[in-house]
Structure formats: C-alpha cells, structure tokens
C-alpha positions in Angstrom: 122.2 70.5 92.9 118.7 70.6 91.5 117.5 73.7 89.7 114.8 74.5 92.3 117.3 74.2 95.2 119.7 76.6 93.4 116.9 79.1 92.8 115.8 78.9 96.4 119.4 79.3 97.7 120.0 82.2 95.4 117.0 84.3 96.2 117.1 83.4 99.9 120.7 84.5 100.1 120.0 87.7 98.2 117.2 88.4 100.7 119.7 87.9 103.5 122.1 90.3 101.9 119.4 92.9 101.5 118.4 92.6 105.1 122.0 92.8 106.3 122.8 95.9 104.2 119.7 98.0 103.2 117.8 96.8 106.2 120.6 97.9 108.5 120.8 101.4 106.9 117.0 101.9 107.0 116.9 101.0 110.7 119.5 103.7 111.3 117.3 106.2 109.6 114.2 104.9 111.4 115.3 106.8 114.5 114.3 110.0 112.7 111.7 108.4 110.4 109.7 105.7 112.4 108.3 103.0 110.3 110.7 103.5 107.3 112.0 99.9 107.3 108.5 98.5 107.4 107.5 100.7 104.4 110.2 99.4 102.1 111.7 96.1 103.3 108.6 93.9 102.9 107.9 94.9 99.2 111.6 94.3 98.5 111.3 90.9 100.1 108.2 90.2 98.1 110.2 90.7 94.9 112.5 87.8 96.0 109.5 85.6 97.0 107.7 86.4 93.7 110.9 85.5 91.8 111.3 82.2 93.4 107.7 81.3 92.9 107.9 82.3 89.2 110.8 79.8 88.9 109.4 76.9 90.9 105.6 77.4 90.7 105.5 76.0 94.3 104.3 78.2 97.2 106.4 76.2 99.6 109.6 77.6 97.9 108.5 81.0 99.2 108.7 79.7 102.8 112.0 78.0 102.0 113.7 81.2 101.0 112.3 82.9 104.2 114.0 80.1 106.2 117.3 80.8 104.5 117.1 84.5 105.1 116.1 83.9 108.7 119.0 81.5 109.3 121.4 84.0 107.9 120.0 86.5 110.4 120.4 84.0 113.2 124.1 83.4 112.5 124.7 86.4 114.8 123.7 84.2 117.7 126.9 82.2 117.2 129.2 85.3 117.8 127.5 87.0 120.8 127.7 90.7 121.6 124.0 91.2 120.7 121.1 90.6 123.0 119.5 87.4 121.5 116.0 88.9 121.4 117.2 91.5 118.9 118.4 88.8 116.6 115.5 86.4 117.1 112.7 88.9 116.5 113.8 90.0 113.0 114.4 86.4 112.1 110.9 85.5 113.2 109.5 88.4 111.2 111.1 87.0 108.0 109.5 83.6 108.6 106.2 85.3 109.2 106.5 87.3 106.0 107.3 84.2 104.0 104.5 82.2 105.6 101.9 85.0 104.8 103.0 85.3 101.2 103.0 81.5 100.8 99.4 81.3 102.2 98.2 84.0 99.8 99.9 82.4 96.8 98.3 79.0 97.7 94.9 80.7 97.9 95.2 82.4 94.5 96.4 79.2 92.9 93.3 77.4 94.3 91.0 80.1 93.1 92.9 80.7 89.8 93.4 84.4 90.5 96.3 86.9 90.3 97.7 89.0 93.0 95.5 92.1 93.2 95.6 95.0 95.6 93.4 93.1 98.1 95.8 90.2 98.2 98.8 92.4 98.4 97.2 94.2 101.4 96.2 90.9 103.0 99.9 89.6 102.9 101.0 92.6 105.1 98.0 92.3 107.4 98.7 88.6 107.9 102.3 88.7 108.9 102.0 91.9 110.8 99.0 90.6 112.8 100.9 87.4 113.7 104.0 89.4 114.7 101.9 91.8 116.8 100.5 88.7 118.6 104.0 87.5 119.3 105.0 90.9 120.5 102.1 91.0 122.9 103.1 87.6 124.3 106.7 88.5 124.9 105.7 91.9 126.4 104.1 89.9 129.2 107.6 88.6 130.1 109.0 92.1 130.2 110.9 91.6 126.9 111.2 94.6 124.5 108.0 94.8 122.4 107.6 98.5 121.5 105.2 97.8 118.7 102.5 96.8 121.3 103.7 98.9 124.3 104.0 102.3 122.6 100.3 102.8 122.1 97.6 102.3 119.5 99.1 104.8 117.1 102.2 102.7 116.6 100.1 99.5 116.3 97.8 101.0 113.6 100.7 102.5 111.7 102.5 99.2 111.6 99.4 97.0 110.9 97.3 99.2 108.6 99.3 102.1 107.1 102.5 100.2 106.4 100.5 97.3 104.9 98.6 99.6 102.6 101.7 101.4 101.5 103.4 98.0 100.9 100.4 96.8 98.8 100.8 99.8 96.5 104.5 99.2 96.0 103.8 95.5 95.4 101.2 96.3 92.8 103.6 98.7 91.1 106.3 96.0 91.0 103.9 93.4 89.6 102.8 95.9 86.9 106.3 96.2 85.5 107.6 92.7 86.4 106.1 91.2 83.2 108.8 93.1 81.3 111.6 91.8 83.5 113.4 88.8 82.1 113.7 85.6 84.2 117.1 84.7 85.7 118.5 81.2 85.9 121.3 81.3 88.6 124.2 78.8 88.6 124.9 76.8 91.8 128.3 78.5 92.3 126.7 81.9 92.3 124.0 80.8 94.8 126.6 79.4 97.2 128.8 82.4 96.7 125.9 84.7 97.6 125.2 82.6 100.7 128.8 83.1 101.9 128.6 86.9 101.2 125.3 87.1 103.0 126.7 85.5 106.2 129.8 87.7 106.0 127.8 90.8 105.6 125.4 89.8 108.4 128.5 89.5 110.7 130.1 92.9 109.8 127.0 95.1 109.6 
C-alpha cells in the first residue's frame, strides 16, 4: 500500500470515528445548544484535512479523506432502521466540507499564500452555502430541511456566525500546528481504524 494511500485511509478513518463519537454526542447537546456541532466539528475535520495535505502536498487528498468519512457514514444505509435522508445529508455535508477546503488549498497554492483568517472564513462560507442550496432544493420536495425552513435567523447563524467562529478556531490551530510533529501511520493501523470507524458508526 502506497504511503499516500495509507495516510488518506488513516485520516479519513479518524475523521469517521470522530463523526461517529464526538459528532453524535454534540448532536445530543444541540437540542439545548443549537448550532453546537457546527461550531466545533468543521474545525476538527479541518485538522484531519490539513494533516493529510501536509503529508501528501496534494489538495485532491483532502477530498479523498472526505469521501472515506462520508462512506463510513453511509454504511448505516446497509442496516436500515434510520430514515435514509438523515444518513445522506450528513454524508453530503462531509463531501462539501472536503470540496471547499480542497478548493481553498488549490487557490493558495496557485497564489503562493498561507491560510489566513479570510481563507479560513471562506472555507466555511463555501461548504455551508452549497449545503444551504441543497437544503432549499430538498425542502421543495417536503423533505426535512430545517436550516432553510426555520427562518433567516437560523440561516445566518449557520452560514455567517458558525463560519466566523470556525475560522477563529482554525487560525488558532494553525498557529500551534507548527510545533506538532508529523505522524507517519502504518497500513495496519490505517485499516484497523477503518474497521473501528465502521463499527462505531453502527453502534452509535
């Protein structure tokens, strides 16, 4: 197994584990604290995307780990018991997150820049804007789309406030990440994490 493939599998699986565990817990608390998952989960996902880019130096690898995390989420479709839209929507949001970050990284490479506050904010605006567009479309078919049917306050909190808070957390991480040593995972660890991720997704 090539090194880049191992790195992608490792960070994609770790992203899937985080979504199945911390994401699950935060969504439980979101009943009392609306928007809590959105404030924290994207910056955490960015750490994994940044790590895989640091190892591969290829923006496409960011999208690849998003695909792995999304596929882990979609394994719930094979077991039933959950309305499919509640599985598909989170999986699509992961792909949109990965796509937005990959686009921004491609741009900064082209312009020889680093990730600044503006770029960090843009990542959140990009994926959230696309996701809101998708929500608007499915709302026309009477599918659950609370982000666009619960009023402008919810839309603006999701699109602007959460994106800005995410950008601050991302900048904080980038400021300290230079002191964090790189990690070279072994294939057996990457495959092991994938198995754990799928198992946790099933039981959570």
